[in-house]
C-alpha positions as CSV (number, residue, x, y, z in Angstrom):
1,M,-20.0,28.2,11.5
2,D,-23.5,28.4,12.8
3,S,-26.8,27.2,11.3
4,A,-27.6,30.5,9.5
5,E,-24.1,30.5,7.8
6,L,-24.5,26.8,6.8
7,R,-28.0,27.5,5.3
8,A,-26.7,30.6,3.5
9,L,-23.8,28.5,2.1
10,Q,-26.0,25.6,1.0
11,A,-29.1,27.5,-0.2
12,P,-27.9,28.4,-3.7
13,I,-26.5,24.9,-4.2
14,K,-29.8,23.3,-3.1
15,E,-31.7,25.7,-5.4
16,R,-29.5,24.8,-8.3
17,Y,-30.1,21.1,-7.8
18,R,-33.8,21.6,-7.5
19,A,-33.9,23.6,-10.7
20,D,-31.5,21.2,-12.5
21,P,-31.5,17.7,-11.0
22,K,-28.7,16.6,-13.3
23,A,-26.4,19.3,-11.7
24,G,-26.4,17.2,-8.5
25,L,-25.0,14.1,-10.2
26,V,-21.2,14.0,-9.6
27,T,-18.8,11.2,-10.3
28,L,-16.1,10.9,-7.7
29,R,-12.9,9.1,-8.7
30,A,-9.9,7.5,-7.0
31,K,-6.7,6.4,-8.8
32,G,-3.7,4.4,-7.8
33,A,-0.6,2.9,-9.3
34,L,0.7,-0.6,-8.6
35,D,4.1,-0.5,-6.8
36,E,6.7,-2.2,-9.1
37,A,8.8,-3.6,-6.2
38,N,6.3,-4.3,-3.4
39,I,2.9,-5.8,-2.9
40,A,1.4,-2.3,-2.6
41,C,-0.7,0.3,-4.5
42,K,0.0,4.0,-4.3
43,V,-3.3,5.8,-4.1
44,E,-3.8,9.5,-4.9
45,T,-5.9,11.0,-2.1
46,G,-6.2,14.5,-3.6
47,R,-3.9,15.8,-0.8
48,A,-1.0,13.3,-0.9
49,L,0.1,10.0,-2.2
50,V,-0.7,7.1,0.1
51,A,0.8,3.6,-0.1
52,A,-1.7,0.8,0.6
53,G,-0.4,-2.7,1.2
54,L,-1.1,-6.0,2.9
55,H,-2.3,-6.0,6.5
56,P,0.2,-7.7,8.8
57,A,-2.4,-10.5,9.3
58,T,-1.9,-11.4,5.6
59,G,1.9,-11.0,5.6
60,G,2.3,-7.3,5.3
61,S,4.9,-5.3,7.0
62,G,2.5,-2.8,8.5
63,L,4.4,0.1,6.9
64,E,1.7,0.6,4.3
65,L,-1.9,1.5,5.0
66,C,-4.4,-1.4,5.0
67,S,-7.3,-0.7,2.7
68,G,-9.7,-2.1,5.4
69,D,-8.4,0.5,7.8
70,M,-8.8,3.1,5.1
71,L,-12.5,2.1,4.6
72,L,-13.1,2.5,8.3
73,E,-11.2,5.9,8.3
74,A,-13.4,7.0,5.4
75,L,-16.5,6.0,7.4
76,V,-15.3,7.9,10.5
77,A,-14.4,11.0,8.4
78,C,-17.8,11.1,6.6
79,A,-19.8,10.3,9.6
80,G,-18.0,12.9,11.7
81,V,-18.5,15.6,9.0
82,T,-22.1,14.7,8.5
83,L,-22.8,14.7,12.3
84,K,-21.2,18.1,12.7
85,A,-23.2,19.5,9.7
86,V,-26.5,18.1,11.0
87,A,-25.7,19.4,14.6
88,T,-24.9,22.8,13.1
89,A,-28.1,22.9,11.0
90,L,-30.2,21.9,14.0
91,D,-28.5,24.2,16.5
92,I,-27.4,21.3,18.6
93,P,-24.5,22.5,20.7
94,L,-21.5,20.1,20.9
95,K,-18.8,20.9,23.4
96,S,-16.6,18.1,22.0
97,G,-17.0,14.8,20.2
98,A,-15.2,11.7,19.0
99,V,-16.1,9.3,16.2
100,S,-14.8,5.7,16.0
101,A,-15.3,2.7,13.9
102,E,-14.2,-0.9,14.2
103,G,-14.8,-3.8,12.0
104,D,-14.4,-7.6,12.3
105,L,-12.5,-9.5,9.6
106,D,-11.7,-13.2,9.3
107,F,-8.4,-13.2,7.4
108,R,-8.8,-16.9,6.7
109,G,-11.3,-15.9,4.0
110,T,-8.9,-13.3,2.5
111,L,-6.1,-15.8,2.4
112,G,-8.3,-18.6,1.0
113,V,-7.6,-20.8,4.0
114,A,-11.2,-21.5,4.7
115,K,-13.8,-21.4,2.0
116,D,-16.6,-20.9,4.6
117,A,-14.9,-17.8,6.0
118,P,-16.2,-14.6,4.5
119,V,-14.0,-12.2,2.6
120,G,-14.7,-8.7,3.9
121,F,-16.0,-7.2,7.1
122,A,-18.5,-9.5,9.0
123,A,-19.6,-6.5,11.2
124,I,-18.8,-2.8,11.5
125,R,-19.5,-0.7,14.5
126,L,-19.7,3.1,14.3
127,R,-19.7,5.1,17.6
128,F,-20.1,8.7,18.5
129,D,-19.1,10.0,21.9
130,L,-20.4,13.5,22.3
131,E,-20.1,16.0,25.1
132,T,-23.4,18.0,24.9
133,D,-26.2,19.3,27.0
134,A,-28.7,18.7,24.3
135,P,-31.8,16.7,25.3
136,Q,-32.0,13.0,24.3
137,D,-34.7,13.6,21.7
138,K,-32.4,16.0,19.8
139,L,-29.6,13.5,20.0
140,D,-31.9,10.8,18.6
141,Q,-32.7,13.1,15.7
142,L,-29.0,13.9,15.3
143,L,-28.1,10.2,15.0
144,K,-31.0,9.5,12.7
145,L,-30.2,12.3,10.3
146,T,-26.4,11.5,10.4
147,E,-27.2,7.9,9.4
148,R,-29.5,9.2,6.6
149,Y,-27.1,11.6,5.1
150,C,-23.7,10.0,5.6
151,V,-22.6,8.9,2.1
152,V,-20.1,6.3,3.2
153,Y,-22.4,4.8,5.8
154,Q,-25.3,4.6,3.3
155,T,-22.9,3.1,0.7
156,I,-21.7,0.4,3.0
157,K,-25.2,-0.3,4.4
158,S,-26.9,-0.4,1.0
159,G,-24.2,-2.3,-0.9
160,P,-24.7,-0.7,-4.4
161,P,-23.8,-2.6,-7.5
162,V,-20.1,-2.5,-8.3
163,A,-18.8,-3.2,-11.8
164,V,-15.3,-4.6,-12.2
165,A,-13.3,-4.6,-15.4
166,L,-9.8,-5.5,-16.4
167,H,-8.1,-3.9,-19.5
168,R,-4.7,-4.3,-21.0
169,A,-2.6,-1.1,-20.6
C-alpha cells in the first residue's frame, strides 16, 4: 500500500468522524474465562483462544502466556502498525524493520514479598530498528508521529483511569 492508497482508504472515515464526532467513539472489549483446574485465564483474542497464566518467576509452568508478555506484545504490535502507517503516509521508504519492547519487573512486589517493591513494570523500553535511506529529520518525524498516534503506547504513557468491579455471576 502506498500513501495515496492509504489516504483514499482513510479519507471517508476521517470525513465521517469530522461530520459526526460521536462516530469515532468505539468501545473495544476483551473477554476471558477462568480456568477451572489451573491458575490460568482463557482469553478470547478475536482470532483464537489464548491461555494466560502465572509467569515462571511467580510459580507458573511457562506453558501459558504471561500477561506482562502480552502487554509488551500488544505494544510492539500497535507501535509496529502505527510506524508502518505513518511511514506509508509520509512516503518514507522502509526496506525492513524490527520492533522490540522489554520491561523490567520486580516480582517481589507481585508476590507480596516486599511491600516497597512495585507491582507492575518499573520501566518499559520500545525500540525500532529500521533499514532505510531516509534522512534523519524524516526518521525523527516518523518516531514523533508514531509515539503520538500509537494507542497502546499512549495508554501506557498516560495511565488513564481504570475502573474495577466485582459482581456475583
